[in-house]
C-alpha positions, 0 to 999 in steps of 0.5 A: 226319395231317401234322406241323404242327411246323416242322422242326429246320432252320427257325425256328419264329418267325412271320416274317409278323407285322407289325413294328409289332405285334412291336415293340409286343408286344416292348415290353410284354413287356419292360417287364413283365418289367422291372418284375417283375424290378426288384422282385425285384432290389430285394427281394433287394438289401434283404435281402442288405444286412441279411444281408451286410457292406458290402465284399461289394457292392464285391467282387462289383462288382469281380468283375462288372466283370472278368467284364463287361470279359472279355465285352465285350473278346471281343465280335465282334457275334455277336447283332447279326449274327444279327439284322441278316444276310440269312442270320440264319435259315440253319442253317450261319450260326447253327451258325457263330455258335454255335461261336464262342459256345462258343469265346469262353465257354471262353476267357473262363473261362480268362482269368478264372482267369489274372486272378484272382492279379494283381487280387487283389494290386492290390486287396488292397494297398488293402483286405485283404478283397480277398484273397477275389478270388483265388477269387471270380473263378474261380468266377464265370468258370464263368458265361461257359463256361456262357453260351457254351453257350446255344442260338442259338434266343435270337438267333433269337427276338431277330431277330424280336422274339418276346420272350414266352418270352425274358422268361419265361426271364429272369424264371424265372432271376431268381426262382430265383436270388433264392431260392438267393442269399437261402438261401445268404447266410443260411446261409453269411453270406459273399460266396461265396453270391453267386458260387455263386447266379450260377453255378447260375442261369446253368446254369438259363438256358442249360438253358431256352434249349433247353427253352422256345425253338423253332429249330435244333438246334446243332452245332459247325460253322464255315463260312468265308463265315459266319465272314468275314461275322460278323468283317467286321461285328463288328470295330468292334462289338469296339472299341465294346464294349471302350470301352463297358465301360470307360465303364460299369465304369471308375468301380467298378474305379477307385474300388475302388483309391481308397477303402475296400471298405466305401465303394465297396460302398455307392456300388456299391448306388447305381450298381446302382440308377441302372442300373435306367434304363439296364437297361430302355432298353438292353433295349428298344433291343437287343431291340425297337428295333435289330431294328425298325430293321433290319426297317423299313430293309428295308422302305424306311423311312428310319432318320430316320423309324424313329428319330423314331417309336421314340425319343419314347416311350423317352426319355419313360419314361427321363425318368420313371424318372429323376425317380423315382429322384432324388426318391424316393431319400432316402425309399427308403434311409430305409425299405429300408436301415440307417444304413450305407447312407444316404449312397447316397441322394446317390450315386443321385441324382447318378448317376441324372442320369448315367444319363439322359444314358447313355440318350440315347447308347444310343438313338443307339447302336442307330440307328448299329448299324442303319446299320452305323456301329458305329464311331460308337458306339465314338467316343461311348464313347471320349469318355466314357472320355477325360473320365472320365480327364481328371476323375480327375486332380483327383479324385486330386490333391485327394483328393476324396470319392465324392460328387465322384466320382459328379459326375465319372461324371455329367459324363463321361456328358453328354460321351458323349450330346453326342458321340452327339448330334453324330454323330446329326446327321451322319445326319439324326437331329436331335432337340436341341430334344426332348432340351432339353425333356425335360431341362427336364421332368426338371429341373422334376419333380426340383426340385419333388419334392425341394422337397416331400420336404425343405421342405414340413413336411406331407410332410417330416415323414411316415414315410419309407414314406409319404413314399415313396409320396407323393413317387412318386404326385407324380412319377407324376401329373406324367408321367401325361398323357405316359405315358397318350399312350404307353400308349394305342396299345399298349393299342389294338393289343392289343384291335384286332380281327384 
């Protein structure tokens, strides 16, 4: 009997799956995995806030920012190269990408170890608790080496939007990480529990990319032609990711040097929750929309048409989630956190609005990348960094608090989104009227929800848990007609006869 399994040199993925169906299926898996993952993440954060001290969150925010910065400062677009290149299925090309990935992981781990001492000295001058960074940064730096060993099969899965197993890998990793992190935090009562759990879960995720995904067996190999293709495409991705890192993490790195670690720890919790919107939109754009753009353009569809089709449901989901965060922030923190963290509700409301503008830029960024104009994504991120630095001057001179700092972050996100809009116009991606309409819906829904939660006695006097449910239901009802309109095509595609 003939072996029906694909050979080790060929991706196992179904390349003939219709691209629209792949995008719909991928969106459903990304969305489902996101919901489960965020529920788990929220539960873990609430538990850790009860177990640990506020400074622990600030320390891990610094460590995470450093590691993300190192990763972005060395990003030459390996994954986008596999997704976009005509050679993305060839074993020699994939092994070249994988070899660069391994080398990059080793270098990042070494860089983390080298940066530990100077960063510790800088932050400890503001708060002695920062001396723990001396060992935290090298420990977490091991994750870069482990991530570098991930199989190229995960890139191949992204190329064809086969995201069922990829989502399963992420959720299994998150679930195991939650168990490990809470157990270690309870036993150790130390910030090192978070770092150790991160290393262990990273080992699991890397192993699962070999056991749960199909594709070639990787080996160390560099083909000169493939290397030239990768670096030619990735030079502007490198610049873009450096600027994107600064755009995303600059606030926590700077604020940790201006305010106490306890204050920045509270801010970091709010910033992490505000990023829930960006995490989903970024996952959809990177794993579904960008590959879909590339495939549709290969089939002759214009980028403007593809952008219009993909964009409307994404911005609707973004607007709905942002309204939920703004309206429910106060009630959520009253229910889930103790009095030390209540002021994070105000930060969350402000940062969520900034996250909405960040999502606009993310949508344009995926289109720029699909068109081979990664330089434009870099320009948009540079705009945010420049505005942030300009606004930082009065923040420092007048000694404004973290509320003003959060407003500064939101304003800089607005500047980045405006630049993305302008650059999008140059490519025929003209959607200002629709964007303003969604912003108006966000404003109306948010103001109405805030009014109900604070000024209507029947609702304002409810127990915070009940009030949270009522306000969440109110926002959901407002958006229900739009969400149903988006969901129906997805549901029909699942039940349509083959």
